PDB file of N, CA, C and O in Angstrom:
ATOM      1  N   MET A   1      76.413 108.435 120.223  1.00  0.00           N
ATOM      2  CA  MET A   1      77.595 108.419 119.592  1.00  0.00           C
ATOM      3  C   MET A   1      77.761 109.746 118.891  1.00  0.00           C
ATOM      4  O   MET A   1      76.872 110.307 118.252  1.00  0.00           O
ATOM      5  N   ALA A   2      78.936 110.170 119.067  1.00  0.00           N
ATOM      6  CA  ALA A   2      79.420 111.616 118.578  1.00  0.00           C
ATOM      7  C   ALA A   2      79.533 111.488 117.074  1.00  0.00           C
ATOM      8  O   ALA A   2      80.062 110.579 116.435  1.00  0.00           O
ATOM      9  N   ASP A   3      78.908 112.620 116.623  1.00  0.00           N
ATOM     10  CA  ASP A   3      79.009 112.751 114.902  1.00  0.00           C
ATOM     11  C   ASP A   3      80.403 112.976 114.344  1.00  0.00           C
ATOM     12  O   ASP A   3      80.572 112.843 113.132  1.00  0.00           O
ATOM     13  N   ASN A   4      81.339 113.283 115.078  1.00  0.00           N
ATOM     14  CA  ASN A   4      82.539 113.740 114.420  1.00  0.00           C
ATOM     15  C   ASN A   4      83.673 112.612 114.915  1.00  0.00           C
ATOM     16  O   ASN A   4      84.859 112.911 115.058  1.00  0.00           O
ATOM     17  N   LYS A   5      83.146 111.294 115.152  1.00  0.00           N
ATOM     18  CA  LYS A   5      84.187 110.293 115.606  1.00  0.00           C
ATOM     19  C   LYS A   5      84.083 109.434 114.236  1.00  0.00           C
ATOM     20  O   LYS A   5      83.001 109.260 113.675  1.00  0.00           O
ATOM     21  N   ILE A   6      85.217 108.950 113.785  1.00  0.00           N
ATOM     22  CA  ILE A   6      85.376 108.139 112.651  1.00  0.00           C
ATOM     23  C   ILE A   6      85.320 106.764 112.859  1.00  0.00           C
ATOM     24  O   ILE A   6      85.059 105.995 111.935  1.00  0.00           O
ATOM     25  N   TYR A   7      85.561 106.358 114.095  1.00  0.00           N
ATOM     26  CA  TYR A   7      85.328 104.852 114.513  1.00  0.00           C
ATOM     27  C   TYR A   7      84.156 104.446 115.593  1.00  0.00           C
ATOM     28  O   TYR A   7      83.705 105.178 116.474  1.00  0.00           O
ATOM     29  N   ILE A   8      83.837 103.303 115.342  1.00  0.00           N
ATOM     30  CA  ILE A   8      82.435 102.912 116.142  1.00  0.00           C
ATOM     31  C   ILE A   8      83.150 101.757 116.916  1.00  0.00           C
ATOM     32  O   ILE A   8      83.997 101.035 116.388  1.00  0.00           O
ATOM     33  N   THR A   9      82.743 101.647 118.191  1.00  0.00           N
ATOM     34  CA  THR A   9      83.524 100.796 119.085  1.00  0.00           C
ATOM     35  C   THR A   9      82.497  99.638 119.255  1.00  0.00           C
ATOM     36  O   THR A   9      81.332  99.780 118.885  1.00  0.00           O
ATOM     37  N   ALA A  10      82.988  98.403 119.865  1.00  0.00           N
ATOM     38  CA  ALA A  10      81.955  97.428 119.973  1.00  0.00           C
ATOM     39  C   ALA A  10      80.804  97.812 121.072  1.00  0.00           C
ATOM     40  O   ALA A  10      79.696  97.299 120.923  1.00  0.00           O
ATOM     41  N   ARG A  11      81.034  98.710 122.184  1.00  0.00           N
ATOM     42  CA  ARG A  11      80.046  99.147 122.979  1.00  0.00           C
ATOM     43  C   ARG A  11      79.191  99.890 122.180  1.00  0.00           C
ATOM     44  O   ARG A  11      77.995  99.735 122.429  1.00  0.00           O
ATOM     45  N   GLU A  12      79.528 100.779 121.141  1.00  0.00           N
ATOM     46  CA  GLU A  12      78.531 101.695 120.521  1.00  0.00           C
ATOM     47  C   GLU A  12      77.754 100.637 119.635  1.00  0.00           C
ATOM     48  O   GLU A  12      76.525 100.707 119.625  1.00  0.00           O
ATOM     49  N   LEU A  13      78.359  99.714 118.930  1.00  0.00           N
ATOM     50  CA  LEU A  13      77.793  98.680 118.005  1.00  0.00           C
ATOM     51  C   LEU A  13      76.709  97.815 118.711  1.00  0.00           C
ATOM     52  O   LEU A  13      75.645  97.415 118.237  1.00  0.00           O
ATOM     53  N   SER A  14      77.215  97.622 119.932  1.00  0.00           N
ATOM     54  CA  SER A  14      76.315  96.770 120.787  1.00  0.00           C
ATOM     55  C   SER A  14      74.947  97.323 121.077  1.00  0.00           C
ATOM     56  O   SER A  14      73.867  96.758 120.901  1.00  0.00           O
ATOM     57  N   ASP A  15      75.180  98.535 121.556  1.00  0.00           N
ATOM     58  CA  ASP A  15      74.012  99.380 122.019  1.00  0.00           C
ATOM     59  C   ASP A  15      73.103  99.639 120.651  1.00  0.00           C
ATOM     60  O   ASP A  15      71.923  99.289 120.668  1.00  0.00           O
ATOM     61  N   MET A  16      73.646 100.228 119.524  1.00  0.00           N
ATOM     62  CA  MET A  16      73.201 100.576 118.440  1.00  0.00           C
ATOM     63  C   MET A  16      72.244  99.461 117.908  1.00  0.00           C
ATOM     64  O   MET A  16      71.120  99.783 117.525  1.00  0.00           O
ATOM     65  N   LEU A  17      72.705  98.006 117.869  1.00  0.00           N
ATOM     66  CA  LEU A  17      72.044  97.102 117.292  1.00  0.00           C
ATOM     67  C   LEU A  17      71.324  96.036 117.974  1.00  0.00           C
ATOM     68  O   LEU A  17      70.643  95.136 117.483  1.00  0.00           O
ATOM     69  N   GLY A  18      71.663  96.361 119.506  1.00  0.00           N
ATOM     70  CA  GLY A  18      70.771  95.639 120.467  1.00  0.00           C
ATOM     71  C   GLY A  18      71.245  94.258 120.461  1.00  0.00           C
ATOM     72  O   GLY A  18      70.433  93.350 120.635  1.00  0.00           O
ATOM     73  N   VAL A  19      72.560  94.002 120.266  1.00  0.00           N
ATOM     74  CA  VAL A  19      73.197  92.574 120.341  1.00  0.00           C
ATOM     75  C   VAL A  19      74.184  92.627 121.468  1.00  0.00           C
ATOM     76  O   VAL A  19      74.428  93.634 122.133  1.00  0.00           O
ATOM     77  N   SER A  20      74.797  91.291 121.637  1.00  0.00           N
ATOM     78  CA  SER A  20      75.505  91.450 122.947  1.00  0.00           C
ATOM     79  C   SER A  20      77.041  91.871 122.445  1.00  0.00           C
ATOM     80  O   SER A  20      77.256  92.003 121.241  1.00  0.00           O
ATOM     81  N   MET A  21      77.870  92.030 123.221  1.00  0.00           N
ATOM     82  CA  MET A  21      79.063  92.631 123.207  1.00  0.00           C
ATOM     83  C   MET A  21      79.904  91.710 122.234  1.00  0.00           C
ATOM     84  O   MET A  21      80.573  92.126 121.288  1.00  0.00           O
ATOM     85  N   GLY A  22      79.758  90.371 122.628  1.00  0.00           N
ATOM     86  CA  GLY A  22      80.498  89.228 121.711  1.00  0.00           C
ATOM     87  C   GLY A  22      79.943  89.180 120.376  1.00  0.00           C
ATOM     88  O   GLY A  22      80.733  88.829 119.500  1.00  0.00           O
ATOM     89  N   TYR A  23      78.852  89.435 120.053  1.00  0.00           N
ATOM     90  CA  TYR A  23      78.397  89.666 118.770  1.00  0.00           C
ATOM     91  C   TYR A  23      78.901  90.701 118.022  1.00  0.00           C
ATOM     92  O   TYR A  23      79.240  90.565 116.846  1.00  0.00           O
ATOM     93  N   ALA A  24      78.974  91.800 118.681  1.00  0.00           N
ATOM     94  CA  ALA A  24      79.459  93.217 118.218  1.00  0.00           C
ATOM     95  C   ALA A  24      80.796  93.028 117.797  1.00  0.00           C
ATOM     96  O   ALA A  24      81.165  93.445 116.699  1.00  0.00           O
ATOM     97  N   TYR A  25      81.577  92.418 118.597  1.00  0.00           N
ATOM     98  CA  TYR A  25      83.112  92.114 118.281  1.00  0.00           C
ATOM     99  C   TYR A  25      83.185  91.271 117.079  1.00  0.00           C
ATOM    100  O   TYR A  25      84.011  91.561 116.213  1.00  0.00           O
ATOM    101  N   LYS A  26      82.314  90.137 116.917  1.00  0.00           N
ATOM    102  CA  LYS A  26      82.233  89.342 115.819  1.00  0.00           C
ATOM    103  C   LYS A  26      82.120  90.296 114.491  1.00  0.00           C
ATOM    104  O   LYS A  26      82.922  90.189 113.563  1.00  0.00           O
ATOM    105  N   ILE A  27      81.218  91.085 114.495  1.00  0.00           N
ATOM    106  CA  ILE A  27      80.944  92.122 113.326  1.00  0.00           C
ATOM    107  C   ILE A  27      81.972  92.797 112.991  1.00  0.00           C
ATOM    108  O   ILE A  27      82.286  92.956 111.811  1.00  0.00           O
ATOM    109  N   ILE A  28      82.830  93.428 114.277  1.00  0.00           N
ATOM    110  CA  ILE A  28      83.830  94.093 113.766  1.00  0.00           C
ATOM    111  C   ILE A  28      85.067  93.461 113.359  1.00  0.00           C
ATOM    112  O   ILE A  28      85.839  93.970 112.546  1.00  0.00           O
ATOM    113  N   ARG A  29      85.270  92.215 113.998  1.00  0.00           N
ATOM    114  CA  ARG A  29      86.313  91.285 113.302  1.00  0.00           C
ATOM    115  C   ARG A  29      86.002  91.021 111.811  1.00  0.00           C
ATOM    116  O   ARG A  29      86.950  91.157 111.037  1.00  0.00           O
ATOM    117  N   LYS A  30      84.876  90.685 111.334  1.00  0.00           N
ATOM    118  CA  LYS A  30      84.536  90.549 109.923  1.00  0.00           C
ATOM    119  C   LYS A  30      84.796  91.766 109.101  1.00  0.00           C
ATOM    120  O   LYS A  30      85.515  91.773 108.102  1.00  0.00           O
ATOM    121  N   LEU A  31      84.160  92.799 109.592  1.00  0.00           N
ATOM    122  CA  LEU A  31      84.429  93.887 108.819  1.00  0.00           C
ATOM    123  C   LEU A  31      85.770  94.508 108.542  1.00  0.00           C
ATOM    124  O   LEU A  31      86.040  95.095 107.495  1.00  0.00           O
ATOM    125  N   ASN A  32      86.774  94.299 109.776  1.00  0.00           N
ATOM    126  CA  ASN A  32      87.909  94.554 109.732  1.00  0.00           C
ATOM    127  C   ASN A  32      88.855  93.575 108.935  1.00  0.00           C
ATOM    128  O   ASN A  32      89.936  94.032 108.565  1.00  0.00           O
ATOM    129  N   LYS A  33      88.526  92.221 108.630  1.00  0.00           N
ATOM    130  CA  LYS A  33      89.015  91.433 108.032  1.00  0.00           C
ATOM    131  C   LYS A  33      89.012  91.666 106.500  1.00  0.00           C
ATOM    132  O   LYS A  33      89.956  91.401 105.756  1.00  0.00           O
ATOM    133  N   GLU A  34      87.835  92.192 106.134  1.00  0.00           N
ATOM    134  CA  GLU A  34      87.451  92.702 104.809  1.00  0.00           C
ATOM    135  C   GLU A  34      88.308  93.764 104.443  1.00  0.00           C
ATOM    136  O   GLU A  34      88.929  93.721 103.381  1.00  0.00           O
ATOM    137  N   LEU A  35      88.404  94.796 105.298  1.00  0.00           N
ATOM    138  CA  LEU A  35      89.308  95.781 105.090  1.00  0.00           C
ATOM    139  C   LEU A  35      90.836  95.699 104.988  1.00  0.00           C
ATOM    140  O   LEU A  35      91.592  96.371 104.286  1.00  0.00           O
ATOM    141  N   ASP A  36      91.115  94.687 105.879  1.00  0.00           N
ATOM    142  CA  ASP A  36      92.459  94.260 105.910  1.00  0.00           C
ATOM    143  C   ASP A  36      92.906  93.497 104.492  1.00  0.00           C
ATOM    144  O   ASP A  36      94.021  93.670 104.001  1.00  0.00           O
ATOM    145  N   LYS A  37      91.999  92.722 103.959  1.00  0.00           N
ATOM    146  CA  LYS A  37      92.168  91.993 102.650  1.00  0.00           C
ATOM    147  C   LYS A  37      92.164  93.079 101.522  1.00  0.00           C
ATOM    148  O   LYS A  37      92.718  92.746 100.474  1.00  0.00           O
ATOM    149  N   ASP A  38      91.692  94.158 101.582  1.00  0.00           N
ATOM    150  CA  ASP A  38      91.525  95.451 100.700  1.00  0.00           C
ATOM    151  C   ASP A  38      92.940  96.241 100.816  1.00  0.00           C
ATOM    152  O   ASP A  38      93.276  97.139 100.044  1.00  0.00           O
ATOM    153  N   GLY A  39      93.705  95.768 101.889  1.00  0.00           N
ATOM    154  CA  GLY A  39      94.976  96.632 102.089  1.00  0.00           C
ATOM    155  C   GLY A  39      94.886  97.866 102.945  1.00  0.00           C
ATOM    156  O   GLY A  39      95.753  98.738 102.910  1.00  0.00           O
ATOM    157  N   PHE A  40      93.786  97.926 103.740  1.00  0.00           N
ATOM    158  CA  PHE A  40      93.512  98.990 104.629  1.00  0.00           C
ATOM    159  C   PHE A  40      94.194  98.655 106.028  1.00  0.00           C
ATOM    160  O   PHE A  40      94.327  97.483 106.383  1.00  0.00           O
ATOM    161  N   ILE A  41      94.634  99.753 106.833  1.00  0.00           N
ATOM    162  CA  ILE A  41      95.211  99.333 108.114  1.00  0.00           C
ATOM    163  C   ILE A  41      93.893  99.521 109.061  1.00  0.00           C
ATOM    164  O   ILE A  41      93.039 100.405 108.989  1.00  0.00           O
ATOM    165  N   VAL A  42      93.977  98.524 109.887  1.00  0.00           N
ATOM    166  CA  VAL A  42      92.766  98.312 110.849  1.00  0.00           C
ATOM    167  C   VAL A  42      92.995  98.528 112.126  1.00  0.00           C
ATOM    168  O   VAL A  42      94.189  98.413 112.403  1.00  0.00           O
ATOM    169  N   ILE A  43      92.303  98.801 113.019  1.00  0.00           N
ATOM    170  CA  ILE A  43      92.297  99.026 114.669  1.00  0.00           C
ATOM    171  C   ILE A  43      91.538  97.952 115.200  1.00  0.00           C
ATOM    172  O   ILE A  43      90.326  97.970 114.985  1.00  0.00           O
ATOM    173  N   ALA A  44      92.037  97.003 115.863  1.00  0.00           N
ATOM    174  CA  ALA A  44      91.035  95.990 116.820  1.00  0.00           C
ATOM    175  C   ALA A  44      90.172  96.575 117.547  1.00  0.00           C
ATOM    176  O   ALA A  44      90.500  97.600 118.145  1.00  0.00           O
ATOM    177  N   GLY A  45      88.923  96.075 117.654  1.00  0.00           N
ATOM    178  CA  GLY A  45      87.900  96.435 118.480  1.00  0.00           C
ATOM    179  C   GLY A  45      87.311  97.826 117.936  1.00  0.00           C
ATOM    180  O   GLY A  45      86.561  98.519 118.623  1.00  0.00           O
ATOM    181  N   LYS A  46      87.671  98.128 116.799  1.00  0.00           N
ATOM    182  CA  LYS A  46      86.977  99.476 116.373  1.00  0.00           C
ATOM    183  C   LYS A  46      86.757  99.311 114.689  1.00  0.00           C
ATOM    184  O   LYS A  46      87.588  98.659 114.058  1.00  0.00           O
ATOM    185  N   VAL A  47      85.806  99.821 114.121  1.00  0.00           N
ATOM    186  CA  VAL A  47      85.539  99.876 112.644  1.00  0.00           C
ATOM    187  C   VAL A  47      85.184 101.332 112.081  1.00  0.00           C
ATOM    188  O   VAL A  47      84.373 102.030 112.690  1.00  0.00           O
ATOM    189  N   PRO A  48      85.691 101.696 111.121  1.00  0.00           N
ATOM    190  CA  PRO A  48      85.340 103.072 110.577  1.00  0.00           C
ATOM    191  C   PRO A  48      83.993 103.118 110.332  1.00  0.00           C
ATOM    192  O   PRO A  48      83.382 102.231 109.737  1.00  0.00           O
ATOM    193  N   LYS A  49      83.414 104.318 110.857  1.00  0.00           N
ATOM    194  CA  LYS A  49      81.962 104.500 110.628  1.00  0.00           C
ATOM    195  C   LYS A  49      81.308 104.415 109.579  1.00  0.00           C
ATOM    196  O   LYS A  49      80.229 103.838 109.446  1.00  0.00           O
ATOM    197  N   GLY A  50      82.093 105.145 108.534  1.00  0.00           N
ATOM    198  CA  GLY A  50      81.509 105.006 107.220  1.00  0.00           C
ATOM    199  C   GLY A  50      81.482 103.654 106.710  1.00  0.00           C
ATOM    200  O   GLY A  50      80.425 103.331 106.168  1.00  0.00           O
ATOM    201  N   TYR A  51      82.347 102.841 106.757  1.00  0.00           N
ATOM    202  CA  TYR A  51      82.445 101.314 106.137  1.00  0.00           C
ATOM    203  C   TYR A  51      81.483 100.751 106.733  1.00  0.00           C
ATOM    204  O   TYR A  51      80.764 100.078 105.994  1.00  0.00           O
ATOM    205  N   PHE A  52      81.080 100.800 108.318  1.00  0.00           N
ATOM    206  CA  PHE A  52      80.170 100.180 108.880  1.00  0.00           C
ATOM    207  C   PHE A  52      78.642 100.448 108.195  1.00  0.00           C
ATOM    208  O   PHE A  52      77.816  99.557 107.996  1.00  0.00           O
ATOM    209  N   GLU A  53      78.460 101.886 107.883  1.00  0.00           N
ATOM    210  CA  GLU A  53      77.045 102.198 107.317  1.00  0.00           C
ATOM    211  C   GLU A  53      77.087 101.759 106.072  1.00  0.00           C
ATOM    212  O   GLU A  53      76.033 101.260 105.678  1.00  0.00           O
ATOM    213  N   LYS A  54      77.967 101.785 105.327  1.00  0.00           N
ATOM    214  CA  LYS A  54      77.980 101.149 103.976  1.00  0.00           C
ATOM    215  C   LYS A  54      77.744  99.821 103.901  1.00  0.00           C
ATOM    216  O   LYS A  54      77.048  99.419 102.969  1.00  0.00           O
ATOM    217  N   ARG A  55      78.266  98.904 104.847  1.00  0.00           N
ATOM    218  CA  ARG A  55      78.064  97.644 104.671  1.00  0.00           C
ATOM    219  C   ARG A  55      76.628  97.034 105.366  1.00  0.00           C
ATOM    220  O   ARG A  55      75.955  96.069 105.004  1.00  0.00           O
ATOM    221  N   TRP A  56      76.437  97.921 106.439  1.00  0.00           N
ATOM    222  CA  TRP A  56      75.138  97.467 107.135  1.00  0.00           C
ATOM    223  C   TRP A  56      73.858  97.862 106.430  1.00  0.00           C
ATOM    224  O   TRP A  56      72.923  97.112 106.148  1.00  0.00           O
ATOM    225  N   PHE A  57      73.966  99.176 106.188  1.00  0.00           N
ATOM    226  CA  PHE A  57      72.877  99.841 105.484  1.00  0.00           C
ATOM    227  C   PHE A  57      72.900 100.065 103.876  1.00  0.00           C
ATOM    228  O   PHE A  57      71.905 100.385 103.225  1.00  0.00           O
ATOM    229  N   GLY A  58      73.999  99.880 103.423  1.00  0.00           N
ATOM    230  CA  GLY A  58      74.012  99.678 101.835  1.00  0.00           C
ATOM    231  C   GLY A  58      74.242 101.092 101.358  1.00  0.00           C
ATOM    232  O   GLY A  58      74.342 101.322 100.153  1.00  0.00           O
ATOM    233  N   TYR A  59      74.330 102.049 102.269  1.00  0.00           N
ATOM    234  CA  TYR A  59      74.854 103.470 101.743  1.00  0.00           C
ATOM    235  C   TYR A  59      75.386 104.293 102.874  1.00  0.00           C
ATOM    236  O   TYR A  59      75.297 103.908 104.040  1.00  0.00           O
ATOM    237  N   ASN A  60      75.909 105.361 102.547  1.00  0.00           N
ATOM    238  CA  ASN A  60      76.524 106.334 103.389  1.00  0.00           C
ATOM    239  C   ASN A  60      75.474 107.541 103.456  1.00  0.00           C
ATOM    240  O   ASN A  60      75.027 108.200 102.517  1.00  0.00           O
ATOM    241  N   ALA A  61      75.210 107.646 104.801  1.00  0.00           N
ATOM    242  CA  ALA A  61      73.890 108.538 105.151  1.00  0.00           C
ATOM    243  C   ALA A  61      74.365 110.270 104.533  1.00  0.00           C
ATOM    244  O   ALA A  61      73.591 111.193 104.282  1.00  0.00           O
ATOM    245  N   LYS A  62      75.612 110.258 104.440  1.00  0.00           N
ATOM    246  CA  LYS A  62      75.956 111.666 103.835  1.00  0.00           C
ATOM    247  C   LYS A  62      75.683 111.697 102.351  1.00  0.00           C
ATOM    248  O   LYS A  62      75.544 112.781 101.785  1.00  0.00           O
ATOM    249  N   GLU A  63      75.594 110.462 101.645  1.00  0.00           N
ATOM    250  CA  GLU A  63      75.170 110.680 100.122  1.00  0.00           C
ATOM    251  C   GLU A  63      73.764 110.629 100.076  1.00  0.00           C
ATOM    252  O   GLU A  63      73.340 110.937  98.962  1.00  0.00           O
ATOM    253  N   ALA A  64      72.775 110.309 101.013  1.00  0.00           N
ATOM    254  CA  ALA A  64      71.302 110.269 100.768  1.00  0.00           C
ATOM    255  C   ALA A  64      70.784 111.407 100.897  1.00  0.00           C
ATOM    256  O   ALA A  64      69.574 111.557 100.730  1.00  0.00           O
TER     257      ALA A  64
END
């Protein structure tokens, strides 16, 4: 995964977490639903890299 990309795709998420594509899409839908509820614009099938890191790991790697 390139460091300069803002979004993580389902394929990248699937590879990173070792889960199926279906489950990766499920995670992305959940995160995008949270973002949409907070008023952010979302892209189906992708999630912002920073938001994923914050929700999955509990912090942003740049802050560590």
